[in-house]
C-alpha positions, 0 to 999 in steps of 0.5 A: 564237323567243320567240313560239313559246315564249310565244305571240304576246303578251307580258305587260308587268309595268309596264302589266299588259297583253299586248303584241305587241312585247316588243323594241320599241326605243322602249319600254324599259318593255316590255323591263324588264317582259319581263326581269322576266317571264322571269327569275322563272320561270328563278330558280324553276326553277333553285332547284327543280331544284338542290335536287331539289324534284321536286314544285315543278318538275314542275308548272312544266314544262307551263306553260313548254312544256318536255317532258323527253326520255325518255333524260333522265327519270332525270336530277337536279340540274345535268344535268337543269337543262341539259336543261331549259334546252336544251329551253326556250331553245335557244341556236341558235334564240335566236341566229339569231332575235336576229341576224335581227331585231336586227342591221342589214343591211349596207345600213344598217350600212355607212353609219355604220360607214364611218369605222371601216372604211375607212382612206382619204378618206371622199369617194373612189369606194371610200368612197362605194360602201362607204357605199351598199353598191353592187354596181355600184361598185368592188370592196372586200373585206376578208379577215379569216382563212384557213381550212385546206382538205383540200388540203395547204398551201392555204387559203380566204381568208374575208371580207366584200365591202363594195362591188362584186361579186367573181367567178371569174376577175376580176383584182384588186389584193391589198393586204396590211396593209403596203400603202401607196397609191402604192407597190408593196410588199405588193401583188399583181395576180392573178386570183381562181381560184374564189369559194365559199360556205362552208356549215358543213362544205360549200362551194358554188361561185359564179360571183360574189358581190355586196357585203353577203355573206361569201365564200371565195376560192381562190388568194389564200392565196399572197399574204396571210398572215392578212388583207388588202384585195382591190379593183379600184380603183387608188387604193383604200386598205386596210380598217382591220386588225382589232384584238384585245383580247388579245396573244400574251404566252405562248410555248412552244418546239416541236421534232419528236420525230424529226429527219426530221419537221423539214420537216413542223414548218416547214410546220405552223407556217406553216399554223398562223400563217395559220389563226389570226389571233392566233398568232405563229410564229417562230424565236428567236435560240437556234434554237428554234421558238416559238409565241406565243398569248394564254394557256394555253388558246389555246396548248393549242388551237393546239398540238393543231391543229399536232399533229393537223391540220397535221403529220398526227399526227407527234410533237412535243416541247413546252417549258414555257410562257414569258411575255414581259416588257418592260424599262423605266426608272423615273427619269431617268439619273443622269448622261450616259453616254458610250461610245467606238467601237472605234477610240477616235475617236468618242464618244457621250453619251446620257441616258434618261428614262421616257415614261410609261404614257399615252404607251405606250398612245397608241403601242399604240392608234396615236394616236401613229404613227411614219408620221404627218407630223412636225409634226402628231405634234410638236404632239400630243406637245406638247399632250397629253404636255408635250413640247418642240416642238423635241424632238418634231420631232427624233425619229429613230426609234421601236422595233420593233413590236409591243411595242418600238414605245413607245421613241423616240430623240431628237436633242438635239445642236446644230451637230454635223458629219457627224451625218446620216451616222451617223443610220442606224447609230444608228437600227439600233443603237437598234432592236436595243437596244430589242428586247433589253434589258440586264437579261434580253434582253427588249423595252424599253418606255417609254424615251426616249433623248436624244442629247446630244453626239457627237464624230466623226472627220473621215475618213468611213472611221473613222465607219462602221456598225462604229464607231457601232453597238456604242457606241450599244448599249453607251451605251443599256445603260449608261443603262438600268442608271443609270435605276432599271431595272425589269421589266414583266409582262403582266396579265390582267383576270380576270372571275370569276362565283361564288356568294356562299357561295364568294367566300372561295375566290376571294380565297384563290386570287387572294392566292396568285397575286399577284392584285389585286382591282379590284371586286365586283358582286352580280347582283340576283335571283341568288345570284351575284357577279361579281369583277373582278381583275388577274392576272399572266400568269406566275401564270395557269398552272393558275389555273383548275383551282386556282380550281375546286378551292378553290370546289368547281367553282362559280367560272367565270373568264374571262381577257383580256389587259389591260395591262403592269404594273411588277413590284414591287421593285428590280432589283438587290436580290437579295431582291426579286421582280423580281430573282428573275424576271430571274435565272430568265429569264437562266438560261432564256436561257443568259445570263451569271450575275449581274446586268449590271455598269455598268462593262461598258458605260460608257467613262470619259474 
C-alpha cells in the first residue's frame, strides 16, 4: 500500500538516499527516517486544514497524491481533514498490508507460541503437532467465541485450528474450560455437523479445514458456553483460556416490561452470555436478573444487542448501573473471636489477618493456584510471601472465584479430635461468608482466616453441618468487624489524549471525579499531550461526556479496568466516604439500617 502511495522507493533522511525497503527489520535508521518523512507532511497538512489555509494545503494535495471527492469539495476543517486522511492513508488497505507483510504465518508463530498456548506437557503428541503446525497430526482447535446465527438460539463456534484437520462428520472430544485430563467433567464426545468458512456477512460450507486457519463449526454450541478446546487425542490437554485486561465490574438489573416476555428475556440472556466472551448474566439472590459488563459503553452495547437481536424488540426495563465492591480488612484481629453452635456444645475460635495486594494479584494471575500441589504451593508462599511453611501446608480452602478467590482458611489447631469431620462444613461456610461480607453483602478480598481452637461434642449427631456452619459464618463476620474493615473499589486506568491548551479542563474533570493523575507525556512533534490517570469505576458514569464538555470536545479518554483500590476513611465513621458508600449499598440491597454490630456475631464465654 505504501509503495502505491509513495512509489517503489522511499527517501531515508539519515543517509539522504532512496531505499526500496523502508520496513527492513534490521535497519532501524531506515524506519526512523521514514517516520520523520511521513509525519512532517501529516503535521503540515493537519495544521493548514484546521486553520482553513486553503492556499497552503491545496498545492500539497497533488504532491501527496490526494484527490478530494466531488461531494466533499466544499468541506472545511475537521470534516475535510477526515476525508483527506481517508484518501491518503485508507485504514483498510494499510491494516491488510501490514497484517500480510509483518505478522508471522502460523507455521512460524506456533513454534515459539506453544508454551503460552498449550496447558499440557511440551513433549506430548499434541504439543509437537501444534509446534510444527502439522495438518496430519492429532486435531487441536481452540474455540474463542460464539457467533449468533439467524436461527433462534443457535451459534457458530468460531476459532483457530492449531493442529490436524477438522472435517464435517468428524467425531471429536469437546473439552470445556473446566475439563481436567483423565476425568469426564465438562467433556463431550460428539460429531461436527458442519465446518464453515466465515466471510464477513456470508458463510461458505467446507468439507474440511487444515491447521493454521480460522473456521466456524455448527453443532458445537450446545456443549460450550463461551470457549473450549476441540481435539481427537484422548490425552490432549486444553488450550490456555484467554485472559482479558478488563473485568465485569459494572452491573445493571434487567426485567421485561410485560410479564409474558419473561421466557424471551431468559433465552435472550443465555444468548447474550454466549455471544460476548466477557459479559456475565446471572440471577441475584434478590431475584433480579443481572447483566455485568466491563464499563458503561460495554453494557450499553450488550443491552442494545439483548433488546434488538436476542429479544426481537420486546421492551425491557433497565435499572441504574451498579458497581461491584470488595470488602477487606486492614489489620490483624484485636483478639481471638469465639462463637458457639446453636446447641451450645461446639465452639470455634478464629482470628483474621490481611493477605496483602501482592498475594491477591498472584492469585488473580493464577501464580498461586488452589489446584496446585500442596507442597509446591507451600514452598512458593514461604519464599515469596513470607508464610510459615507449616501454615502454608494446612490451607483448607480458597474463596469462591472470580473476585473472592483471594481469601484463605488456614488450620492452626493442634491435636483436635474429630476435626476432619467438620472440615467440609467449615469450608462451605467460609466460602459463603467470603462471597457476601458483613459490611454490605459484597465479596471479601485479601482475608486470611486462622482457625485457632475448636471444642467439639463427642457425639457425631451434635456436630453436623447445621451446628458448624452458622457459628463459622458468625465468627468470620465478628473477626472482620474487629480487624479494621475496609471497602475496595474497582479502578480504571484512563488514558486521555488532549491538546496542550485544554489540559486544565482534564485536571478539573479528574479532580471532581476522585481521579488520581499518574503521569503526563507530551508527544514530540504534535500539539497533543497524553495524560494517564486512575479513575474509580463508581465515578466513571458520564465521565466521557463531562470531559468533552470541559475541554470543548478535544479530549479522547480510553478506560480499561486496572486494579482494586482501598476507599479512604474508617468504615464505622459516619462522616467518612467509605461509610457513605457502604450505607448506599446496604440501602440498595434492602439490608438492615445502620452498620453491623459486633455483639450480634460474637459469643461470650
